[in-house]
MIBAZA-605969 format. One record per residue (C-alpha): residue in one letter; x, y, z. Coordinates in pm, 1 decimal. Example, Ala and Ser with C-alpha at 12.3 -4.5 7.8 and 13.67 -1.06 7.14 Angstrom:
! MIBAZA-605969
SITE   r          u          v          w
SITE   A     1230.0     -450.0      780.0
SITE   S     1367.0     -106.0      714.0
END
This chain:
! MIBAZA-605969
SITE   r          u          v          w
SITE   M      252.8      431.6     -480.7
SITE   I     -109.5      320.3     -488.9
SITE   E     -388.4      564.6     -564.9
SITE   F     -757.9      476.4     -505.8
SITE   E    -1095.1      602.9     -391.8
SITE   T    -1312.5      433.1     -131.8
SITE   D    -1592.0      483.3      114.3
SITE   R    -1462.6      184.4      305.1
SITE   I    -1124.3      298.6      436.7
SITE   D    -1189.2      159.1      793.2
SITE   E    -1265.8     -186.0      646.7
SITE   M     -955.6     -168.1      430.4
SITE   R     -739.2      -71.5      730.8
SITE   A     -873.7     -365.0      931.4
SITE   L     -787.7     -605.9      644.8
SITE   V     -439.3     -467.7      615.4
SITE   E     -381.9     -495.5      989.6
SITE   Q     -503.8     -859.9      988.3
SITE   E     -274.6     -945.0      691.5
SITE   E       20.2     -772.2      862.5
SITE   Q      -20.4     -993.0     1171.3
SITE   Q      -10.0    -1300.9      957.7
SITE   A      294.9    -1180.9      759.7
SITE   K      508.4    -1097.5     1063.3
SITE   G      859.6    -1228.8     1016.5
SITE   R      822.0    -1268.9      634.5
SITE   E     1136.6    -1138.5      467.5
SITE   G     1133.4     -887.9      186.8
SITE   G      816.2     -713.9      289.3
SITE   P      768.2     -338.4      306.7
SITE   T      984.7     -132.8      539.6
SITE   H      749.1      167.8      555.9
SITE   R      399.3      270.3      465.7
SITE   L      253.3      620.5      441.9
SITE   V     -123.6      668.4      387.8
SITE   L     -233.3     1006.2      262.8
SITE   Q     -593.8     1130.9      232.5
SITE   D     -681.6     1405.6      -19.0
SITE   R     -823.2     1709.0      167.9
SITE   G    -1012.2     1829.5     -138.7
SITE   S    -1164.4     1483.6     -211.3
SITE   P    -1175.1     1283.0      117.9
SITE   R    -1261.4      958.6      -57.9
SITE   R     -923.4      972.7     -247.3
SITE   F     -618.6      812.5      -90.0
SITE   F     -250.2      757.5     -178.5
SITE   V      -45.5      485.5      -15.2
SITE   L      338.0      504.9      -41.6
SITE   M      500.9      171.1       19.5
SITE   E      880.1      151.6       76.7
SITE   F     1092.3     -155.7       27.5
SITE   A     1459.8     -222.4       82.8
SITE   S     1500.2     -289.3     -292.1
SITE   A     1305.6     -312.8     -616.9
SITE   E     1358.9     -693.3     -597.6
SITE   D     1192.9     -711.5     -257.8
SITE   A      905.5     -499.6     -393.9
SITE   Q      857.9     -739.3     -690.6
SITE   R      873.7    -1048.1     -471.7
SITE   N      611.1     -893.8     -235.0
SITE   S      385.6     -805.5     -533.0
SITE   D      415.3    -1166.0     -667.9
SITE   A      346.7    -1333.7     -337.7
SITE   P       13.7    -1520.0     -340.5
SITE   E      -92.2    -1366.8      -10.6
SITE   T      -30.6    -1014.9     -149.7
SITE   V     -223.3    -1093.2     -468.2
SITE   K     -515.7    -1221.2     -261.1
SITE   M     -517.0     -917.7      -29.3
SITE   A     -487.0     -676.3     -326.6
SITE   E     -792.4     -841.7     -486.7
SITE   R     -993.6     -798.2     -167.9
SITE   L     -886.3     -435.1     -128.1
SITE   A     -960.7     -358.2     -491.4
SITE   G    -1314.3     -484.0     -427.2
SITE   M    -1358.5     -211.8     -165.6
SITE   C    -1247.7       70.4     -401.9
SITE   T    -1491.0      291.7     -584.2
SITE   S    -1207.5      395.7     -821.1
SITE   G     -876.6      239.2     -885.1
SITE   P     -642.8      118.7     -760.1
SITE   S     -370.6      248.3     -981.7
SITE   F       -2.0      174.9     -919.6
SITE   T      313.7      371.5     -983.7
SITE   D      664.5      237.2     -916.8
SITE   C      913.7      504.5     -810.4
SITE   D     1277.7      522.4     -701.8
SITE   V     1378.9      760.9     -429.0
SITE   R     1612.0     1023.1     -583.4
SITE   E     1642.4     1248.7     -284.4
SITE   M     1508.9     1279.2       67.8
SITE   T     1595.8     1575.1      284.9
SITE   E     1513.0     1623.6      658.2
SITE   L     1397.5     1983.2      687.0
SITE   K     1344.6     2016.6     1063.5
END
């Protein structure tokens, strides 16, 4: 999970889309991404990245292209980013 604040979310999204196109077909990347915006503080965002395994997540984090992209994204933040690694303990479909 990544938490950050920014006034440049559209620029960040464009950079992420560009990097995703270049990374197509790369093994071990994220399987899902969820981007949340804080209603009470609209400059605050949370990104939940899901990987098939903790090992895939670590390999992705260590990849030079990920490091470069993370540095560029951090430069667009007004606060953060801060990172939290979590394991899914339970997920329930409610509808």
